[in-house]
C-alpha distance (Angstrom), angle and dihedral (degrees) to the residues before:
residue distance angle dihedral
M1 . . .
R2 3.80 . .
S3 3.79 119.4 .
E4 3.79 120.4 -116.8
H5 3.81 88.0 -109.8
G6 3.80 90.0 53.1
K7 3.80 91.6 50.3
K8 3.80 91.0 52.0
S9 3.81 91.2 50.2
L10 3.81 90.7 50.0
D11 3.79 90.6 50.5
M12 3.81 92.1 48.1
H13 3.81 93.5 50.5
R14 3.80 92.6 46.5
K15 3.80 91.9 51.6
T16 3.82 93.6 47.7
R17 3.82 95.2 35.1
G18 3.76 89.7 -131.3
Q19 3.78 134.7 -30.4
F20 3.79 101.6 -95.5
R21 3.80 123.2 92.9
S22 3.78 132.0 164.5
A23 3.78 119.2 -138.4
P24 3.81 126.6 -176.1
A25 3.79 118.7 -123.0
V26 3.80 90.3 -145.7
V27 3.80 124.6 66.8
V28 3.81 117.3 -137.8
R29 3.82 111.7 -161.8
N30 3.80 103.1 142.5
R31 3.82 143.7 14.1
K32 3.79 93.9 -87.5
E33 3.78 92.3 55.7
L34 3.81 90.2 43.6
S35 3.81 90.9 53.7
L36 3.81 89.8 55.2
A37 3.79 96.7 43.0
Y38 3.80 93.8 45.4
T39 3.78 136.6 -1.0
P40 2.98 130.2 25.6
G41 3.80 97.3 10.6
I42 3.80 96.8 44.9
A43 3.81 89.8 64.7
A44 3.80 89.2 71.8
V45 3.81 90.3 57.7
S46 3.79 92.7 47.4
S47 3.81 92.1 47.8
Y48 3.79 90.7 49.9
L49 3.81 93.4 49.9
A50 3.80 91.8 46.0
K51 3.81 86.4 64.2
K52 3.82 96.9 35.0
P53 3.82 109.4 28.7
H54 3.81 90.9 164.7
E55 3.80 86.8 70.3
A56 3.82 92.1 65.2
R57 3.81 90.8 101.7
N58 3.82 89.5 62.9
Y59 3.80 97.9 45.9
T60 3.81 106.4 33.1
M61 3.79 144.2 39.1
K62 3.82 88.8 -85.1
G63 3.78 91.3 87.3
R64 3.79 94.9 57.2
T65 3.81 107.8 22.9
I66 3.79 135.9 80.8
A67 3.79 132.4 -174.1
V68 3.81 121.0 -123.8
V69 3.80 104.0 -151.6
S70 3.81 130.4 -170.3
D71 3.78 139.4 159.8
G72 3.81 92.4 -158.4
S73 3.80 93.8 -118.5
A74 3.83 97.7 126.8
V75 3.80 109.2 20.4
L76 3.80 115.3 175.3
G77 3.79 106.9 -62.5
L78 3.81 91.9 -34.9
G79 3.80 98.2 86.8
N80 3.80 125.8 -150.0
V81 3.79 100.7 -0.4
G82 3.80 98.6 145.6
P83 3.81 136.1 -124.1
Y84 3.81 100.3 -55.0
A85 3.79 92.7 54.4
A86 3.80 89.6 43.8
L87 3.81 93.6 53.5
P88 3.82 97.9 77.3
V89 3.80 89.6 49.8
M90 3.80 91.6 51.1
E91 3.80 89.2 47.2
G92 3.78 89.1 51.6
K93 3.78 89.2 51.4
T94 3.80 90.7 55.1
T95 3.79 88.6 51.7
L96 3.81 90.4 55.6
F97 3.80 92.7 47.0
K98 3.79 90.6 54.0
A99 3.82 97.7 39.1
F100 3.79 97.7 46.8
A101 3.81 104.1 30.4
G102 3.81 109.1 12.9
V103 3.82 89.9 -117.5
D104 3.80 116.9 149.1
A105 3.79 109.5 -134.4
V106 3.81 133.0 179.8
P107 3.83 121.2 -149.9
L108 3.80 113.3 -133.3
V109 3.80 122.5 -179.7
L110 3.79 119.0 -174.3
S111 3.80 129.7 -141.9
T112 3.80 91.5 -140.6
Q113 3.78 134.0 72.0
D114 3.79 94.8 -171.0
A115 3.81 108.9 119.1
D116 3.81 95.9 -141.5
E117 3.80 92.4 47.2
I118 3.80 90.4 50.5
V119 3.80 90.9 51.5
E120 3.80 93.1 48.3
T121 3.81 92.0 47.2
V122 3.80 93.6 51.1
V123 3.81 92.1 46.0
R124 3.80 89.6 54.1
I125 3.81 95.7 50.7
A126 3.82 94.8 39.9
P127 3.84 97.3 94.1
A128 3.82 89.6 73.9
F129 3.80 95.4 53.4
G130 3.79 140.1 66.7
G131 3.81 94.0 -151.7
I132 3.80 144.4 3.8
N133 3.81 122.7 -130.8
L134 3.80 108.6 -166.9
E135 3.77 112.4 -155.8
D136 3.80 139.9 -175.3
I137 3.81 96.3 -2.9
A138 3.79 113.9 147.9
A139 3.80 125.8 -114.5
P140 2.96 136.9 -83.3
K141 3.81 94.9 26.4
C142 3.82 90.8 51.5
F143 3.82 89.6 69.4
D144 3.81 93.9 56.3
I145 3.80 93.5 41.4
E146 3.78 92.7 53.7
R147 3.82 93.8 43.5
K148 3.81 93.8 49.9
L149 3.80 93.0 46.9
I150 3.80 91.9 49.5
E151 3.80 89.0 52.0
R152 3.80 94.7 48.2
L153 3.80 103.7 38.4
D154 3.79 132.3 66.7
I155 3.82 92.9 -150.1
P156 3.82 127.9 78.5
V157 3.80 117.0 -84.6
M158 3.81 123.8 -170.0
H159 3.78 132.8 170.5
D160 3.79 98.8 -144.7
D161 3.80 96.0 -160.6
Q162 3.79 86.6 63.5
H163 3.76 107.4 35.0
G164 3.79 103.0 23.2
T165 3.79 88.7 56.8
A166 3.80 92.8 44.5
I167 3.81 92.7 50.7
V168 3.79 93.7 51.1
V169 3.82 92.8 44.6
L170 3.80 91.1 53.0
A171 3.81 91.4 47.0
G172 3.78 91.5 50.2
L173 3.79 92.5 45.7
V174 3.80 93.1 51.1
N175 3.80 89.4 59.9
A176 3.80 97.0 36.2
L177 3.80 88.5 57.3
K178 3.80 89.4 53.9
V179 3.80 88.8 55.3
V180 3.82 93.5 53.7
G181 3.81 96.2 35.9
K182 3.81 98.5 -117.2
T183 3.81 134.8 126.0
L184 3.79 130.4 -130.8
A185 3.78 94.9 -123.7
R186 3.81 94.1 54.9
I187 3.79 103.4 46.3
R188 3.79 137.2 85.1
I189 3.80 115.1 -125.0
V190 3.80 123.6 -163.2
I191 3.81 117.9 -160.5
A192 3.80 114.2 -165.0
G193 3.79 104.5 -157.2
A194 3.79 130.2 43.2
G195 3.80 99.3 -158.3
A196 3.78 126.8 106.0
A197 3.81 97.0 -56.5
G198 3.80 95.9 39.0
A199 3.79 95.0 49.3
A200 3.80 93.9 45.9
T201 3.80 91.1 47.3
A202 3.81 91.3 52.7
H203 3.80 91.2 51.0
M204 3.80 91.6 46.1
L205 3.80 94.5 49.8
R206 3.77 90.6 48.3
A207 3.82 90.7 51.4
A208 3.82 89.1 51.0
G209 3.82 93.1 53.5
A210 3.81 107.5 -88.1
R211 3.81 111.4 147.0
D212 3.80 105.9 -179.9
I213 3.81 112.1 53.0
I214 3.79 125.7 155.6
V215 3.82 119.5 -167.1
L216 3.79 124.5 -166.9
D217 3.77 132.7 -164.3
R218 3.81 127.7 -174.2
K219 3.82 90.8 -72.9
G220 3.80 96.1 51.7
I221 3.78 138.5 -103.4
I222 3.80 115.3 8.0
G223 3.78 111.9 -128.4
R224 3.78 141.4 151.4
K225 3.80 93.5 -99.7
R226 3.80 93.7 62.8
K227 3.79 113.7 101.8
D228 3.81 98.1 -165.7
L229 3.79 100.3 68.8
S230 3.81 124.8 131.2
P231 3.83 117.4 -135.7
H232 3.81 95.2 -92.9
K233 3.81 91.0 48.1
K234 3.81 91.0 49.4
E235 3.78 86.7 55.0
L236 3.81 89.8 51.6
A237 3.81 90.3 49.6
R238 3.80 90.4 58.0
F239 3.80 93.9 67.1
T240 3.82 106.5 18.0
N241 3.81 133.4 73.0
P242 3.83 95.5 34.2
S243 3.82 91.5 177.3
G244 3.81 92.3 56.7
L245 3.79 95.2 -122.8
S246 3.79 121.4 177.3
G247 3.78 132.5 -167.7
G248 3.77 132.6 57.8
L249 3.76 140.7 -55.5
R250 3.81 95.1 -63.6
E251 3.80 91.8 56.6
A252 3.81 91.7 45.7
L253 3.81 93.0 51.1
E254 3.80 95.5 54.1
G255 3.81 104.2 117.1
A256 3.82 93.7 -12.5
D257 3.81 119.1 149.2
V258 3.81 98.9 -154.3
V259 3.79 136.1 27.5
I260 3.79 119.8 -168.1
G261 3.78 115.8 -168.2
V262 3.80 117.1 -157.1
S263 3.78 97.5 151.7
G264 3.80 124.5 72.4
P265 3.81 147.0 -46.3
G266 3.78 126.5 -64.6
L267 3.80 97.3 11.4
L268 3.81 96.1 134.2
R269 3.80 137.9 48.2
A270 3.80 133.4 -165.8
A271 3.80 89.1 -100.8
D272 3.80 89.6 59.7
I273 3.80 91.9 54.1
R274 3.79 89.5 51.6
R275 3.81 88.2 62.8
M276 3.77 89.3 63.9
A277 3.80 128.9 88.4
E278 3.79 121.7 -86.8
G279 3.79 112.4 -78.9
A280 3.79 92.8 32.2
I281 3.80 118.5 -169.1
V282 3.81 117.2 -147.3
F283 3.80 122.2 -167.4
A284 3.83 105.8 -179.5
L285 3.79 103.0 -179.6
A286 3.81 106.3 165.4
N287 3.80 107.5 122.8
P288 2.96 136.9 -106.9
V289 3.82 91.0 -4.0
P290 3.82 111.9 33.3
E291 3.80 127.8 -144.6
I292 3.80 87.1 -101.2
M293 3.78 129.8 7.0
P294 3.80 114.2 -117.4
E295 3.80 92.8 -116.8
E296 3.80 90.6 55.8
A297 3.80 92.6 45.9
R298 3.78 89.8 51.1
R299 3.80 90.4 52.6
G300 3.79 86.8 55.1
G301 3.80 90.8 56.4
A302 3.82 101.1 -102.2
A303 3.80 111.6 167.5
V304 3.82 97.9 -160.7
I305 3.80 124.2 23.8
A306 3.79 129.2 -174.2
T307 3.79 132.9 174.7
G308 3.79 137.9 176.6
R309 3.79 90.9 -110.4
S310 3.79 127.1 104.5
D311 3.81 95.0 -145.7
Y312 3.82 94.6 69.0
P313 3.81 131.8 56.8
N314 3.81 117.8 -92.0
Q315 3.78 102.6 32.8
L316 3.81 109.2 -169.8
N317 3.79 103.4 -156.6
N318 3.81 131.1 165.8
S319 3.80 89.7 -130.0
L320 3.79 88.0 77.4
A321 3.80 88.1 67.7
F322 3.80 119.0 22.0
P323 3.84 100.9 61.7
G324 3.80 92.7 53.3
V325 3.81 93.1 40.5
F326 3.79 92.1 59.6
R327 3.81 93.1 37.3
G328 3.79 88.3 57.8
A329 3.80 93.2 41.0
L330 3.81 91.2 54.9
D331 3.79 94.9 42.4
H332 3.81 94.3 48.7
R333 3.81 96.3 39.0
V334 3.79 90.9 -120.5
R335 3.80 114.2 -173.9
R336 3.79 97.7 -172.7
I337 3.80 131.2 23.6
T338 3.80 105.4 -136.1
Q339 3.79 131.2 -157.6
A340 3.80 89.0 -115.7
M341 3.81 90.0 56.8
K342 3.80 91.4 50.6
V343 3.81 92.3 50.1
C344 3.80 89.0 49.6
V345 3.82 90.1 50.3
A346 3.81 89.7 53.6
K347 3.79 92.7 49.5
N348 3.80 92.0 47.9
L349 3.79 89.9 50.9
A350 3.79 92.3 49.5
A351 3.80 91.7 48.1
L352 3.82 90.9 62.2
V353 3.81 88.7 74.3
K354 3.78 103.4 66.0
R355 3.80 97.3 -174.9
P356 3.80 109.3 25.2
T357 3.79 118.6 -159.9
A358 3.80 133.8 -173.0
E359 3.82 87.9 -95.4
K360 3.82 97.2 44.6
I361 3.78 122.4 36.9
L362 3.83 99.2 144.3
P363 3.81 135.8 31.5
D364 3.77 121.6 -97.2
M365 3.81 111.3 -93.1
F366 3.83 90.1 -117.7
D367 3.80 91.3 59.4
K368 3.82 105.3 124.1
R369 3.81 91.7 -145.5
I370 3.80 94.6 66.1
V371 3.81 102.8 78.4
P372 3.82 95.6 46.2
A373 3.82 90.9 47.2
V374 3.80 92.6 48.8
A375 3.82 93.9 43.0
R376 3.83 90.7 53.9
A377 3.79 89.7 59.6
M378 3.81 90.4 59.9
K379 3.79 94.9 69.7
G380 3.79 89.3 92.8
């Protein structure tokens, strides 16, 4: 049975026939204006760009517009529901880009889930856009798709499910550690989930200075001794689990300072949190039902708790990062979004909360300071 909130959203989308609209930047009210917006005047612009294609950012939508691209293979918590079910989510993403950062974005859902076909399709539509936001594409193919597009395109490409999550997790952790009086280099971090978000978070935390990270997949702790690892998990094994632990989540949590859940609902109990070190930090980010509910985590003694939900304190949501990331990428003509930029984004986000507390480690997503602070970090 649908919730009342879900019914209202269905009604809204039916009335509006979706969220996305296109609107021209030029008004055409008479023949003179028409002659400038289209023929014959437009021929001068086309002739100019034929000789100087690098100027397209200054004369077309390319300088202010990104594409939000999905194949519908990993939509929200719904799974592989295909392009039609992905379309409203991509439309919603364009709404957030425009509302929070003034970035024009076009939702594009593809009728293929073949990685090579996705890459070729995006390469072919790229001339019209100043950036590519990949969205809701399942792991592990999302890693190869992003890597190949970064290699082939001269515009910024980011898979938000990976890096948007990782940025916000790092930002939240920076301030959560201030609350409990610990430092990133001296703590043990457990990441439950080795998919797109989990892998990117591990890489991000390592880049920021974390030294003891343990990542788990469905089969347990990832380590060099395991023989069943996919390429991206082998890469994780090279720099995580420095103590060579084996076993499952319970073994990983023993004495850990932080647990980050990017997996599924109901994974943790209060007893699991009690295994952790004093001042435990719990980021339970599965949505809409987290790995552990905040009340349960608190019973286990967690000092700082965050979820992906808006009805609890400390919501860690990608919308804190991706609008400003692409705003800055467009403004600064960024060709590649680097790990250093993403770490800087996280630090800028964290710095907006001057005195973090257990109930407030990051700014509210409607805070007007967020996009400018994030965009500044994209200068490189």
